[in-house]
Backbone as CSV, one residue per row, in Angstrom:
resi,resn,N_x,N_y,N_z,CA_x,CA_y,CA_z,C_x,C_y,C_z
1,UNK,-4.980,50.713,21.934,-6.425,50.535,21.923,-7.017,51.158,23.188
2,UNK,-8.089,51.859,23.031,-8.701,52.577,24.148,-9.909,51.808,24.678
3,UNK,-10.197,52.030,25.952,-11.376,51.424,26.563,-12.622,52.256,26.321
4,UNK,-12.439,53.439,25.745,-13.568,54.325,25.447,-14.446,53.667,24.377
5,UNK,-15.731,53.604,24.635,-16.647,52.949,23.708,-17.295,53.992,22.797
6,UNK,-17.499,53.608,21.555,-18.156,54.503,20.599,-19.662,54.522,20.903
7,UNK,-20.342,55.520,20.394,-21.798,55.609,20.596,-22.523,54.394,20.017
8,UNK,-22.186,53.957,18.779,-22.858,52.758,18.267,-22.584,51.524,19.138
9,UNK,-21.358,51.395,19.641,-21.012,50.264,20.506,-21.842,50.317,21.788
10,UNK,-21.951,51.513,22.365,-22.757,51.668,23.586,-24.209,51.283,23.330
11,UNK,-24.727,51.706,22.177,-26.120,51.408,21.841,-26.331,49.907,21.647
12,UNK,-25.401,49.247,20.973,-25.502,47.799,20.793,-25.442,47.094,22.141
13,UNK,-24.553,47.539,23.003,-24.432,46.938,24.330,-25.724,47.125,25.135
14,UNK,-26.336,48.314,25.008,-27.623,48.544,25.682,-28.696,47.617,25.127
15,UNK,-28.693,47.438,23.807,-29.685,46.561,23.183,-29.491,45.111,23.649
16,UNK,-28.261,44.654,23.726,-27.982,43.298,24.216,-28.473,43.162,25.659
17,UNK,-28.170,44.129,26.494,-28.610,44.098,27.891,-30.140,44.095,27.978
18,UNK,-30.783,44.942,27.168,-32.242,45.010,27.154,-32.839,43.672,26.743
19,UNK,-32.243,43.050,25.720,-32.724,41.748,25.262,-32.510,40.681,26.334
20,UNK,-31.362,40.710,26.994,-31.102,39.747,28.064,-32.108,39.893,29.206
21,UNK,-32.507,41.125,29.497,-33.496,41.366,30.554,-34.916,41.039,30.092
22,UNK,-35.186,41.248,28.810,-36.528,41.003,28.286,-36.924,39.550,28.466
23,UNK,-36.002,38.655,28.259,-36.329,37.232,28.307,-36.871,36.831,29.690
24,UNK,-36.171,37.098,30.792,-36.768,36.712,32.076,-37.993,37.555,32.437
25,UNK,-37.975,38.860,32.106,-39.148,39.689,32.391,-40.349,39.197,31.598
26,UNK,-40.141,38.857,30.343,-41.222,38.368,29.503,-41.760,37.042,30.029
27,UNK,-40.866,36.171,30.424,-41.271,34.881,30.962,-42.113,35.076,32.222
28,UNK,-41.629,35.923,33.120,-42.396,36.203,34.338,-43.720,36.879,34.016
29,UNK,-43.710,37.784,33.037,-44.938,38.470,32.637,-45.957,37.462,32.108
30,UNK,-45.515,36.539,31.245,-46.436,35.549,30.682,-47.010,34.651,31.777
31,UNK,-46.159,34.231,32.716,-46.643,33.419,33.831,-47.630,34.222,34.674
32,UNK,-47.270,35.486,34.945,-48.124,36.365,35.735,-49.481,36.514,35.068
33,UNK,-49.483,36.770,33.771,-50.721,36.989,33.021,-51.609,35.741,33.048
34,UNK,-51.000,34.563,32.895,-51.745,33.303,32.915,-52.397,33.079,34.275
35,UNK,-51.615,33.260,35.337,-52.137,33.030,36.681,-53.157,34.101,37.050
36,UNK,-52.914,35.336,36.634,-53.862,36.427,36.880,-55.220,36.081,36.264
37,UNK,-55.218,35.541,35.053,-56.457,35.144,34.379,-57.148,34.030,35.155
38,UNK,-56.366,33.053,35.665,-56.939,31.966,36.464,-57.596,32.508,37.723
39,UNK,-56.910,33.427,38.402,-57.489,34.046,39.606,-58.789,34.761,39.250
40,UNK,-58.768,35.524,38.160,-59.939,36.309,37.756,-61.127,35.398,37.438
41,UNK,-60.873,34.300,36.739,-61.955,33.367,36.423,-62.529,32.753,37.698
42,UNK,-61.645,32.419,38.647,-62.109,31.894,39.927,-62.961,32.908,40.672
43,UNK,-62.530,34.155,40.664,-63.285,35.222,41.346,-64.627,35.428,40.655
44,UNK,-64.641,35.415,39.315,-65.913,35.626,38.604,-66.893,34.499,38.919
45,UNK,-66.399,33.287,39.162,-67.277,32.195,39.590,-67.880,32.489,40.957
46,UNK,-67.059,33.018,41.871,-67.575,33.394,43.189,-68.619,34.500,43.070
47,UNK,-68.380,35.455,42.175,-69.358,36.529,41.965,-70.684,35.924,41.521
48,UNK,-70.616,34.955,40.610,-71.823,34.293,40.113,-72.570,33.546,41.206
49,UNK,-71.864,33.118,42.240,-72.470,32.403,43.355,-72.876,33.347,44.488
50,UNK,-72.743,34.654,44.257,-73.036,35.664,45.281,-72.261,35.408,46.569
51,UNK,-71.004,35.051,46.440,-70.152,34.748,47.592,-69.872,35.997,48.429
52,UNK,-69.536,35.772,49.686,-69.180,36.857,50.600,-67.707,37.201,50.390
53,UNK,-67.419,38.417,49.972,-66.051,38.849,49.735,-65.440,39.553,50.937
54,UNK,-66.140,39.593,52.043,-65.617,40.259,53.232,-65.675,41.769,53.064
55,UNK,-64.927,42.462,53.924,-64.954,43.929,53.927,-63.829,44.571,53.137
56,UNK,-62.726,43.833,52.925,-61.530,44.492,52.399,-61.489,44.599,50.875
57,UNK,-62.283,43.803,50.158,-62.227,43.843,48.698,-63.628,43.866,48.099
58,UNK,-63.692,44.259,46.836,-64.947,44.249,46.088,-64.681,43.625,44.734
59,UNK,-65.697,42.973,44.185,-65.573,42.406,42.852,-66.968,42.260,42.250
60,UNK,-67.088,42.566,40.960,-68.335,42.325,40.244,-68.005,42.098,38.776
61,UNK,-68.928,41.438,38.089,-68.750,41.130,36.675,-69.594,42.097,35.858
62,UNK,-68.997,42.595,34.800,-69.701,43.533,33.922,-69.616,43.003,32.492
63,UNK,-70.780,42.880,31.848,-70.830,42.415,30.464,-71.016,43.624,29.562
64,UNK,-70.209,43.680,28.506,-70.308,44.796,27.568,-70.438,44.253,26.151
65,UNK,-70.944,45.097,25.276,-71.001,44.764,23.869,-70.399,45.941,23.125
66,UNK,-69.283,45.703,22.473,-68.572,46.778,21.784,-68.579,46.519,20.292
67,UNK,-68.535,47.587,19.539,-68.413,47.476,18.097,-66.939,47.366,17.743
68,UNK,-66.592,46.331,17.016,-65.203,46.119,16.613,-65.141,46.040,15.091
69,UNK,-64.172,46.712,14.522,-63.961,46.633,13.080,-63.200,45.350,12.759
70,UNK,-63.506,44.787,11.615,-62.747,43.623,11.164,-61.414,44.095,10.627
71,UNK,-60.400,43.209,10.551,-59.056,43.651,10.210,-58.391,42.910,9.075
72,UNK,-57.086,42.748,9.183,-56.205,42.073,8.230,-56.022,42.888,6.953
73,UNK,-55.703,44.165,7.124,-55.619,45.105,6.004,-54.615,44.710,4.926
74,UNK,-53.444,44.267,5.310,-52.420,43.971,4.306,-52.855,42.874,3.353
75,UNK,-53.386,41.792,3.881,-53.860,40.694,3.042,-54.971,41.132,2.115
76,UNK,-55.829,41.982,2.619,-56.945,42.468,1.830,-56.461,43.379,0.704
77,UNK,-55.486,44.216,1.019,-54.918,45.086,-0.017,-54.315,44.263,-1.145
78,UNK,-53.577,43.220,-0.787,-52.969,42.345,-1.798,-54.049,41.633,-2.607
79,UNK,-55.063,41.135,-1.916,-56.179,40.465,-2.586,-56.871,41.425,-3.548
80,UNK,-57.052,42.663,-3.107,-57.731,43.677,-3.941,-56.928,44.004,-5.189
81,UNK,-55.607,43.976,-5.089,-54.771,44.223,-6.272,-54.936,43.094,-7.276
82,UNK,-54.981,41.868,-6.792,-55.083,40.721,-7.677,-56.502,40.534,-8.218
83,UNK,-57.496,40.861,-7.411,-58.898,40.668,-7.785,-59.691,41.930,-7.428
84,UNK,-59.543,42.998,-8.222,-60.147,44.289,-7.862,-61.658,44.220,-7.615
85,UNK,-62.391,43.517,-8.450,-63.855,43.459,-8.298,-64.226,42.826,-6.956
86,UNK,-63.602,41.689,-6.672,-63.911,41.002,-5.416,-63.312,41.727,-4.219
87,UNK,-62.200,42.387,-4.457,-61.568,43.164,-3.395,-62.489,44.254,-2.873
88,UNK,-63.186,44.929,-3.778,-64.130,45.977,-3.365,-65.284,45.393,-2.557
89,UNK,-65.764,44.226,-2.976,-66.846,43.572,-2.230,-66.335,43.199,-0.830
90,UNK,-65.147,42.626,-0.784,-64.558,42.224,0.492,-64.355,43.427,1.416
91,UNK,-63.854,44.521,0.854,-63.654,45.734,1.672,-64.971,46.226,2.248
92,UNK,-66.021,46.161,1.474,-67.340,46.576,1.963,-67.808,45.713,3.118
93,UNK,-67.581,44.411,3.002,-67.978,43.517,4.094,-67.170,43.786,5.359
94,UNK,-65.890,44.057,5.185,-65.026,44.293,6.341,-65.348,45.622,7.011
95,UNK,-65.751,46.604,6.227,-66.077,47.909,6.795,-67.282,47.849,7.723
96,UNK,-68.106,46.804,7.554,-69.232,46.641,8.466,-68.690,46.377,9.855
97,UNK,-69.399,46.837,10.821,-68.992,46.603,12.206,-69.655,45.331,12.700
98,UNK,-68.997,44.663,13.601,-69.578,43.491,14.226,-69.556,43.696,15.736
99,UNK,-70.600,43.246,16.362,-70.678,43.378,17.819,-69.836,42.295,18.462
100,UNK,-69.088,42.684,19.455,-68.285,41.731,20.200,-68.662,41.852,21.671
101,UNK,-69.105,40.740,22.223,-69.473,40.743,23.632,-68.247,40.422,24.464
102,UNK,-68.085,41.179,25.522,-66.966,40.964,26.421,-67.473,40.966,27.852
103,UNK,-66.822,40.162,28.678,-67.167,40.091,30.098,-65.930,40.476,30.886
104,UNK,-66.076,41.464,31.743,-64.970,41.940,32.566,-65.244,41.671,34.027
105,UNK,-64.198,41.308,34.740,-64.262,41.256,36.195,-63.691,42.570,36.696
106,UNK,-64.458,43.304,37.452,-64.001,44.555,38.066,-63.701,44.254,39.529
107,UNK,-62.557,44.724,40.006,-62.144,44.375,41.367,-61.268,45.473,41.956
108,UNK,-61.198,45.495,43.286,-60.351,46.476,43.964,-60.176,46.081,45.426
109,UNK,-59.179,46.684,46.041,-59.048,46.644,47.492,-59.781,47.872,47.991
110,UNK,-60.694,47.685,48.892,-61.524,48.793,49.361,-60.712,49.831,50.130
111,UNK,-61.211,51.042,50.119,-60.596,52.164,50.809,-60.342,51.820,52.278
112,UNK,-59.142,52.106,52.740,-58.793,51.834,54.131,-58.133,50.477,54.336
113,UNK,-58.038,49.695,53.283,-57.399,48.382,53.365,-56.215,48.335,52.422
114,UNK,-55.268,47.434,52.676,-54.163,47.224,51.762,-53.682,45.785,51.886
115,UNK,-52.967,45.315,50.871,-52.410,43.969,50.918,-51.169,43.957,51.801
116,UNK,-50.902,42.830,52.452,-49.679,42.752,53.250,-48.551,42.178,52.394
117,UNK,-47.335,42.311,52.857,-46.158,41.876,52.107,-46.234,40.401,51.711
118,UNK,-46.704,39.549,52.616,-46.773,38.123,52.314,-47.708,37.815,51.149
119,UNK,-48.770,38.598,50.997,-49.674,38.369,49.865,-48.939,38.613,48.539
120,UNK,-48.111,39.624,48.500,-47.316,39.887,47.287,-46.267,38.788,47.078
121,UNK,-45.576,38.436,48.124,-44.522,37.412,48.022,-45.121,36.077,47.602
122,UNK,-46.297,35.740,48.102,-46.941,34.479,47.710,-47.263,34.443,46.229
123,UNK,-47.750,35.548,45.655,-48.042,35.510,44.214,-46.749,35.501,43.403
124,UNK,-45.687,36.064,43.947,-44.391,35.971,43.264,-43.923,34.515,43.236
125,UNK,-44.200,33.787,44.303,-43.900,32.344,44.319,-44.772,31.622,43.294
126,UNK,-46.028,32.042,43.185,-46.941,31.413,42.238,-46.440,31.495,40.796
127,UNK,-45.707,32.556,40.467,-45.205,32.675,39.094,-43.837,32.036,38.913
128,UNK,-43.350,31.367,39.959,-42.151,30.570,39.789,-40.892,31.055,40.483
129,UNK,-40.969,32.141,41.242,-39.790,32.596,41.971,-39.618,31.768,43.243
130,UNK,-38.384,31.557,43.640,-38.134,30.866,44.902,-38.429,31.834,46.044
131,UNK,-38.509,31.312,47.255,-38.732,32.168,48.433,-37.662,33.248,48.517
132,UNK,-36.403,32.832,48.343,-35.283,33.771,48.436,-35.387,34.855,47.364
133,UNK,-35.682,34.462,46.121,-35.812,35.435,45.029,-36.967,36.399,45.293
134,UNK,-38.100,35.851,45.692,-39.285,36.687,45.935,-39.027,37.692,47.059
135,UNK,-38.438,37.229,48.136,-38.169,38.114,49.276,-37.115,39.157,48.953
136,UNK,-36.127,38.783,48.127,-35.088,39.741,47.750,-35.620,40.787,46.776
137,UNK,-36.454,40.379,45.843,-36.951,41.296,44.809,-38.099,42.178,45.296
138,UNK,-38.858,41.696,46.258,-40.084,42.371,46.679,-39.915,43.867,47.010
139,UNK,-38.974,44.253,47.878,-38.885,45.684,48.231,-38.629,46.578,47.005
140,UNK,-37.723,46.157,46.132,-37.406,46.979,44.956,-38.586,47.040,43.989
141,UNK,-39.264,45.903,43.798,-40.437,45.900,42.911,-41.528,46.820,43.441
142,UNK,-41.702,46.850,44.746,-42.720,47.731,45.337,-42.316,49.202,45.165
143,UNK,-41.025,49.503,45.262,-40.558,50.871,45.001,-40.863,51.273,43.561
144,UNK,-40.541,50.386,42.631,-40.805,50.661,41.206,-42.304,50.788,40.981
145,UNK,-43.074,49.886,41.553,-44.526,49.916,41.398,-45.107,51.237,41.913
146,UNK,-44.632,51.682,43.070,-45.116,52.945,43.641,-44.787,54.120,42.722
147,UNK,-43.589,54.093,42.136,-43.184,55.162,41.220,-44.065,55.142,39.968
148,UNK,-44.368,53.969,39.438,-45.197,53.866,38.239,-46.658,54.177,38.512
149,UNK,-47.124,53.845,39.717,-48.528,54.095,40.068,-48.865,55.574,40.063
150,UNK,-47.859,56.417,40.284,-48.096,57.860,40.252,-48.554,58.297,38.870
151,UNK,-48.197,57.498,37.839,-48.522,57.849,36.464,-49.802,57.184,35.974
152,UNK,-50.377,56.276,36.750,-51.583,55.582,36.312,-52.714,55.783,37.298
153,UNK,-53.941,55.554,36.828,-55.088,55.747,37.709,-55.187,54.626,38.730
154,UNK,-55.687,54.929,39.884,-55.813,53.967,40.967,-57.274,53.603,41.158
155,UNK,-57.509,52.645,42.029,-58.876,52.275,42.375,-59.315,51.024,41.675
156,UNK,-60.517,51.082,41.094,-61.119,49.927,40.470,-60.298,49.447,39.281
157,UNK,-60.074,48.158,39.211,-59.311,47.555,38.126,-60.232,46.614,37.370
158,UNK,-59.849,46.251,36.148,-60.665,45.282,35.433,-59.782,44.347,34.620
159,UNK,-60.297,43.153,34.387,-59.600,42.158,33.570,-60.648,41.443,32.738
160,UNK,-60.337,41.204,31.479,-61.234,40.495,30.577,-61.274,39.027,30.973
161,UNK,-62.493,38.494,31.224,-62.637,37.097,31.615,-63.480,36.294,30.625
162,UNK,-64.028,36.941,29.653,-64.835,36.185,28.676,-65.240,37.022,27.499
């Protein structure tokens, strides 16, 4: 018997590894997303109170109204097969656009300022990492973040708050 792995075996092993990594990454992502939303809502309250944000950061709330199409195509297709007359009426109603109001918090670190390492490590603690885990992971995460940032736009960020 050889230790050489077949291509399908290698692919299955990669999939198992990916799944094993997805679980903790997903958990951390969900915690991060929840806490990020809490921070954003808190900041939007400060914006509403015309609070002083100092010199290093900016934040403002922007309300938008977007046209959104209604969905659930598969169910509608099945309904239309069973009830063609009503299906056509339903499709017509769904094709109408509906206005959806959204409120975004826009925020950034102002030019010439940056966050310090402890600010990053503290939010890593907020999502459930221990001090040791946060401090050990921080340098590598920042390397990865810097590499990914080259592919995305910088500056003003936004998060949906309402």
